C-alpha positions in Angstrom: 51.5 -17.1 -40.4 47.8 -17.7 -39.6 47.3 -21.5 -38.9 43.7 -21.3 -40.2 42.6 -20.6 -43.8 41.1 -17.2 -43.2 42.8 -14.8 -45.6 39.9 -12.3 -45.8 39.8 -12.0 -42.0 43.6 -11.7 -41.6 43.7 -9.1 -44.4 40.9 -7.1 -42.8 42.8 -7.1 -39.5 46.0 -6.0 -41.2 44.3 -3.2 -43.0 42.6 -1.9 -39.8 45.7 -2.3 -37.6 47.6 0.8 -36.5 51.1 1.5 -37.8 53.8 -0.6 -36.2 55.7 1.1 -33.3 59.2 2.2 -33.7 62.0 -0.1 -32.7 62.6 -0.1 -28.9 58.9 0.5 -28.1 56.6 -2.3 -26.9 54.2 -3.7 -29.5 51.2 -3.4 -27.2 51.4 -0.5 -24.8 50.5 -1.3 -21.2 47.0 -0.3 -20.1 46.3 1.0 -16.7 44.2 -1.5 -14.7 41.3 -0.2 -12.7 41.2 -1.4 -9.1 38.1 -3.5 -8.3 37.2 -1.9 -5.0 34.0 -0.9 -3.2 34.6 2.8 -2.2 32.5 2.6 0.9 34.2 -0.6 2.1 37.7 0.7 1.2 37.1 3.8 3.2 36.8 1.7 6.4 40.3 0.4 6.0 41.8 3.4 7.6 39.8 2.9 10.8 40.6 -0.7 11.6 43.7 -2.9 11.7 43.6 -6.7 11.5 45.6 -8.5 14.3 45.9 -12.2 15.1 44.2 -13.5 18.2 46.3 -15.3 20.8 44.3 -15.1 24.0 41.9 -12.7 25.8 44.7 -11.7 28.2 47.1 -11.0 25.3 44.5 -8.9 23.5 43.7 -6.9 26.6 47.4 -6.1 27.3 48.7 -5.5 23.8 45.8 -4.5 21.4 43.9 -1.3 20.8 40.2 -0.6 20.3 40.6 -0.1 16.6 42.2 -3.5 16.0 40.2 -6.4 14.7 40.6 -10.1 15.2 39.0 -12.8 13.0 37.6 -16.2 14.2 36.4 -19.2 12.4 33.0 -20.4 13.4 34.5 -23.4 15.1 37.0 -21.3 17.1 34.3 -18.8 18.1 31.9 -21.5 19.3 34.7 -23.0 21.4 35.5 -19.7 23.0 31.8 -19.0 23.8 31.5 -22.4 25.5 34.8 -22.3 27.4 35.0 -18.6 28.3 31.7 -16.9 27.4 32.0 -13.9 29.7 35.6 -13.2 28.7 34.5 -13.2 25.0 31.7 -10.8 25.9 34.2 -8.5 27.7 36.6 -8.8 24.8 33.9 -7.6 22.4 33.1 -4.6 24.6 36.4 -2.9 23.7 37.6 -4.7 20.6 36.1 -5.7 17.3 35.6 -9.4 16.4 34.8 -10.9 13.0 33.4 -14.5 12.6 33.5 -16.2 9.3 32.1 -19.6 8.0 34.1 -22.7 8.1 36.1 -23.7 5.0 34.3 -27.0 5.1 31.1 -25.3 4.0 31.8 -26.0 0.3 28.1 -25.9 -0.4 27.9 -22.2 0.8 25.7 -23.2 3.7 25.3 -20.9 6.7 25.5 -21.2 10.5 23.1 -19.5 12.9 24.5 -16.0 13.5 22.5 -15.7 16.7 25.0 -17.7 18.7 27.8 -15.2 17.9 25.6 -12.1 18.4 24.8 -13.5 21.9 28.5 -13.0 22.7 28.6 -9.5 21.3 30.5 -10.2 18.1 30.2 -7.2 15.8 30.8 -8.7 12.4 29.3 -12.1 11.6 29.9 -13.0 7.9 27.3 -15.0 6.0 27.0 -16.7 2.6 24.3 -14.3 1.5 23.8 -16.1 -1.8 22.2 -19.0 0.1 18.6 -18.3 1.3 17.1 -20.1 4.2 16.5 -20.0 8.0 19.9 -18.5 8.8 19.6 -15.6 6.4 16.0 -15.0 7.6 17.5 -14.5 11.1 20.2 -12.3 9.7 17.8 -10.1 7.8 15.5 -10.0 10.7 18.0 -8.5 13.1 18.9 -5.7 10.7 15.3 -5.0 9.8 15.4 -2.6 12.7 17.1 0.8 12.7 15.9 1.5 9.1 17.8 -1.6 7.8 21.0 0.5 7.7 23.2 -2.4 8.7 24.1 -1.0 12.1 22.4 -2.1 15.4 23.4 -1.1 18.9 24.1 -4.0 21.2 22.1 -4.4 24.4 23.5 -2.5 27.4 24.7 -5.7 29.2 26.9 -6.4 26.1 28.4 -2.9 26.4 28.9 -2.7 30.2 32.5 -3.3 31.2 31.3 -4.7 34.6 28.9 -7.2 32.9 28.8 -10.7 34.2 26.7 -12.0 31.3 27.6 -15.4 30.0 25.7 -16.4 26.8 25.6 -20.1 27.7 24.8 -19.7 31.4 22.9 -16.4 32.2 23.1 -16.1 36.0 19.7 -14.3 36.4 16.9 -13.3 34.1 17.6 -10.1 32.2 14.2 -8.4 32.3 12.4 -11.7 31.6 9.1 -11.5 29.8 6.2 -13.7 28.8 4.8 -13.4 25.3 1.3 -14.5 24.3 0.5 -14.7 20.6 -3.0 -15.5 19.5 -2.8 -16.7 15.9 -6.2 -15.7 14.6 -6.4 -16.0 10.8 -4.6 -15.9 7.5 -5.3 -14.1 4.2 -4.6 -15.2 0.6 -1.9 -17.7 1.4 -0.3 -19.1 -1.8 0.3 -22.7 -2.7 4.0 -23.1 -3.1 4.0 -26.6 -4.5 2.3 -26.2 -7.8 3.1 -29.7 -9.1 -0.5 -30.8 -8.4 -2.8 -28.6 -10.4 -5.8 -27.3 -8.5 -4.5 -28.3 -5.1 -5.1 -26.0 -2.1 -2.8 -25.2 0.7 -3.4 -26.7 4.2 -1.8 -24.0 6.3 -0.4 -24.0 9.8 1.5 -21.3 11.6 4.8 -22.0 13.5 6.3 -19.3 15.8 10.0 -19.8 16.5 12.2 -17.9 19.0 16.0 -17.6 18.6 18.1 -16.2 21.4 20.2 -17.7 24.1 20.1 -21.5 24.2 17.5 -21.5 27.0 15.2 -19.3 25.1 15.4 -21.0 21.7 12.1 -22.8 21.1 9.1 -23.1 18.8 5.4 -23.8 18.8 2.8 -24.3 16.1 -0.9 -24.3 15.5 -2.9 -27.1 14.0 -3.5 -27.1 10.3 -6.6 -26.0 8.4 -7.6 -28.2 5.5 -8.0 -26.8 2.0 -8.2 -23.1 2.8 -5.5 -20.6 1.8 -7.9 -17.7 1.2 -9.0 -17.1 4.8 -8.0 -19.9 7.2 -9.0 -19.5 10.9 -7.0 -20.9 13.8 -7.9 -18.9 16.9 -5.1 -20.6 18.9 -2.8 -18.9 21.6 0.9 -19.7 21.9 2.8 -18.8 25.1 6.6 -18.2 25.4 8.7 -17.4 28.4 12.0 -15.7 27.5 14.8 -14.9 29.9 16.8 -12.5 27.7 14.3 -10.8 25.4 16.9 -8.2 24.3 18.7 -10.9 22.3 15.6 -12.8 21.1 14.2 -12.8 17.5 10.8 -14.1 16.5 10.1 -15.9 13.2 6.6 -16.4 12.0 6.4 -19.2 9.5 3.5 -20.5 7.5 3.7 -24.1 6.4 1.7 -26.2 4.1 0.8 -29.4 6.0 1.8 -32.6 4.3 0.9 -35.9 6.0 3.1 -37.9 3.6 6.3 -36.0 4.1 7.8 -32.8 5.4 5.6 -29.8 5.5 6.2 -27.3 2.6 7.4 -23.7 3.3 4.9 -21.0 2.3 6.2 -17.8 3.8 7.9 -16.2 6.8 8.6 -13.0 8.6 11.4 -12.4 11.2 11.9 -9.5 13.5 13.6 -8.7 16.9 11.6 -9.1 20.1 12.3 -5.5 20.9 10.5 -4.4 17.7 7.3 -6.3 18.6 4.2 -4.1 19.0 1.3 -5.2 21.2 -2.3 -5.5 20.0 -3.8 -6.7 16.8 -1.3 -6.9 14.0 -1.1 -8.1 10.4 2.2 -9.9 9.6 3.0 -9.7 5.9 4.9 -12.7 4.6 8.1 -13.0 2.7 9.3 -15.7 0.3 12.4 -17.9 0.8 14.6 -15.3 -0.9 13.1 -12.4 1.1 10.8 -10.9 -1.5 7.3 -9.9 -0.6 4.4 -12.3 -1.0 1.8 -9.5 -0.9 -1.1 -9.7 -0.2 -0.4 -12.9 1.8 -0.4 -12.3 5.6 -1.5 -13.6 9.0 -3.6 -11.8 11.6 -2.4 -12.1 15.2 -2.8 -10.5 18.7 0.3 -9.8 20.7 0.4 -9.5 24.5 3.7 -9.0 26.4 3.9 -9.5 30.2 6.7 -8.6 32.5 8.3 -11.6 34.3 7.8 -15.3 33.8 4.1 -15.7 34.1 2.1 -18.9 34.4 -0.7 -18.5 31.9 -3.7 -20.8 31.9 -4.7 -22.1 28.5 
């Protein structure tokens, strides 16, 4: 009996209901459930097999090239620090997957560059959380048509490689980068809380790679000019392992009272840099275009670690 006073509704349901099934048959026939699978991801299952990681020696003696081991970010960082070259060698012939720590309940991200430096093929991210780490992640895969696959540098594929991501023995084709930050065009004001306020832009150039190469420099700020600010300042970077380096151009709104406000950014691999005069079109925090906002720069790359006079 219906616990609520709804005779018209119950009657309508009874009238529209199908005839009751015969005795011995279920009242509600079972419906076939549709599997919730991504076809392209499911197709990869036949190519890889998940196996537990015990040690590099155990993996080398017992595992095959198509077998995949998973590492938490904490475990992977420890292996890189303690046995960096062994981890590089492991990733030459076997697949590795790194995933965020379970303590990241806020869906924050780690810097994926640290694991790419050791040759890890799959570095999982919380893609729903925008920020610096996702800028680096998107920046690496911006090459190769953004297809999601990037060939590792040769020294991360050579079985005789002595490369250690924490302690590179010798410079791997070291280079010097000169970036002249010339001007900006139509830079938006992100903080619109103060009506009529104008952006005070500065440009920060950040490099992410091995620990020794990770650095940043910035220009001075230009007051009240987001339309066509001019800097005309040159930044110099010396990089030991350019094959692993990524550059991030960031425009900030200078704030003398508190932290500078983010305006836009663009991240790309060092190996994709083109020399000469270039317009760098900015992206927002979530990676969407801020067209027509851009900065105008001149790029010069020199072989070796050069001493450049300012």
